[in-house]
N, C-alpha and C positions, 0 to 999 in steps of 0.2 A: 178809659181811653180807647178801648177796642170796640169794634162793631162786629157782632156775630160771634160764632164759636169755631170758626175754621182755624187750622193750625197756624196760619199766618194771615190774620185778618188785617184790614187796613185801618189806620187811625181815623177817628172821627174828623171830618173836615175835608176828606177826599171827595171831590165833586161827584155827585151822583150821575151827572150827564156824561162824565168821562167813563165811569164804570159801566153804564148801560151801553155806550157806544163800543167799548172794548169787548163786551160780551159777544158782540156780533163780528169782531175782528178775527178773520180767519188766520191772520199772522200769528196769533197767540198759540194755536195748535202747531203751527209750523215751527215755532221756537222750540217746543218740546221735542220735535223730531230732530232738529239741528243739534241738540245737546244730549240726545239719548245715549250716545256712546262716549260721553265724557264722564270719567269716573269721579273726579273731584273738581268743584268750582270754588275758587278762593277769591273773594272780593277784597282787594286791598283798599282800605278806606282811611279817612282821617276826619277829625273834627273841624279842621280849618286847613287852608292852603299854606304852602311854604314849609312843610315839615319833612319833605323828602319822600312822599308817598309814591310818586312815579319812579323814583330811584330804587326804592325797595321792590316795587312790582317788577321792574326791569331786571334787577339783580337776582331776584327770586326765580324768575323765569329762566334765566341763564343757568343758574346753579342746578335747577331741577333737570334741565335739558342735558347738562354735562354729566349728570348722574345717570343718564340713560333713559330718562322718562320722556314720554311723548307729551309735549307742552305747547299750549297756545297762549298768546298774550293778546287781550282784547282791551284796547285803550278806549274807555267810555267817558273820559273826561272831555266832553264835547266842547266845552268853552275854552279850555287851555290845554290841549294835548301836548305831551312832551316826550313820550317814550320813543317816538321816531327820531328825535334828536339824540337821546341818550344812546340808542342802539345803532344810529346811523343807518337807516333802512335804505338809503340811496335811491335808486330809480326803480326799486321793486314795485310791482303792481299786482293786485288780485286778478285772478282769472275768472271770467264769467263762464259757468258751466252748471246749469240748473240752479242758479244762485251765484254766490261769490265764494271762490276758494282762496283762502289767504295765502300769500307767498310765504316761503320759508326764509327766515332771517336768523342766521347764527344758530340753526337747529330748532328754531321756534316758529310755529305758525302764527303769523302776526296780522292783526287787523286794527285799523284806526280810521276815524273820520277824516284824517288828513289826506287820505287817498282821494277824497272827493272835494273837500274844502280847500286843500292845498294850504297856503299861508293866509287865507282870508278868514276873518272872524266869523263865528257862527252864533249870532245873538238870538238864541232861541229861548223860549220860556213856556211854562205851563204845558198845555196840550201839544204845542209844536215840538217842545223838547222831548216829551214822552213819545211822540209819534216818530221822531227821528231815531230815538234809541230803539224802539220796537222794530223799526224798519231794518236797522243795522243788524239786530239780533236775528231777525227772520230770514235775511238773505245770506247770512254767513254760514258756510258749510264747514264745520270743524272736523268731521270725521271721528276717528278713534283717538281719544286723548286720555292720558292719565291725569293731567291737570290743565284746567283753563284758568289762567290768572286774569282777573278783571281789574284794570286800573280805574277806580271810581272817581267821580268828581268829589271834591272836598265838601265836608259838611253834611247836614241832613237836608236832602233835596228830593225833588221828584225822582231823580235817577236812583237814589237809595231805595225809595219805596218801590220803584219799578223793578229793580233787580230782585228785591225780596219777594214780590208778587210773581214775577215771571220765571225765576229760577229758584224754586222752592227748596232745593237742597244746597244752596250756596252757603258758604261759611265765610265769616269775616275775619280778616287780619287787620288790626288797627295800628296806625303809625302816629306817633306824637313826638314832640320835643320835650325837654325837661321843663319848659315854661309852664307856670301855674295857669296862665291864660289859655294856653293850648290845651291843657288837660281839662280845663273847665268845659270846653266844648266836647272833648272826648267823653266825659261823664254823661252828657246828654245823649250822645250817640249810643253809648253802652246801654243807657236806660231804654231807648227806643228799641234796640235790638233784643234786649231781654224781655221787654213787654211783648214783642212779636215772636218770641221763642226762636230766635235765630241764633245758631251756634257761633260763638266768638272763639277762635282758636288761639288768640293771644294778642299781646301788645308789644310792639317794638318801640323802644325809646331811641330816637335818632338825635344826632348833633350834641352829644354830651360834652360839656366843657369842664366839668368838675365832678368830684365824687358826691353823689347824693342818692338817697333811697326814696326820694319823694314819689317818683312814678311807680316804682316797685311796690312800695307800701300801700299806695292808693289802689293799685291794681289788685293787690291781695285783698284789700277791704271790699272791693267790688266783685271779688270772686272770679277774676279774669287772669289767666296765666301770663306772667311776665316773661317774654322770650329773651330779654336781654337789652343791653344798651350799646349803642354804636357811638364811639367818640367822634367829635368833629374832625373831619379829614381834610386838611388843607390842600391835598393833592387831587381831590375828587373833581373839582371844576375843570382842571386841565385834561382829565381823562374822558370827559363826556364826548361822545361821538367817535371814540376809539375803543372798541370792545376789548382789545387785548390790554390796553392800559387800564381800562375800567376793571378788568378782572384781576389786576395786580394791586388794587387799592386796599387799604385797611377796611374800608366800607364794605367792599365785596367779600372779603374774607369773613367779616362778621356775619353777613347775610348767609354765606355758605354754612357757617356754624349753626345759625338759627334754623336754616332749612333742615338740617339733621334733626333738630329738636321737633320741628313741625312734622316731619315724616314719622318720627317715633310716636308723637301724640296722635296722629291720624291712624297709625297702625294699631295702637292700643284701643282707640275708640271703635275700630271696626271689629274688634274681637268680642 
């Protein structure tokens, strides 16, 4: 499946014309400069949409910021961004200063395509999608951060491959629901990440409605840490757009607990 012998080689099928053009793209070296002072990059990903990936990314960013860490949240779900709704970013805007400096939202440095697309659709694909993603990554100045949380587009897409190529030390946190169909797509994502030797820090099971060890047992079989399950929270919908209400939900409390596990796992891995 892999081409070459690099640490994170691209899957066969990636277009050679894109590769050759990007070798000449000076923005790629700029991206390295933009994130050189970011200690940890966590890509929150999922096999499919509708599993609560953006909710987990938003809650995780808030919990880490409230624990005193310097946190950035980068919404790279270019086709259907939603973290700006969850966090109610209001009329905040980035500042232009030798690039783009993200505004601070609830103690988080926040960046999203919605600052430029507003509520209009962004129907990008292929090279155009990659180009937009690279541009956003190249112009955004994150400064010194302990964590940069990246809200990924769902599934296995150009964005997934781009993040793996461009941020070589990114670690993936995978979100799924208890559904067998949802986990089937997760297995493919895990296979891809494993083949590319990308670290997976764990799986979060969201929207549990009954006791079942299906996700945990399958995660164990795949050698991926199961961070825990979050029961379906009927009050979550009414809390979206109100950070104080959001912070009092059972969903948020469970993410807070999982963040503690995640921090311990990262600390033990660094030793």
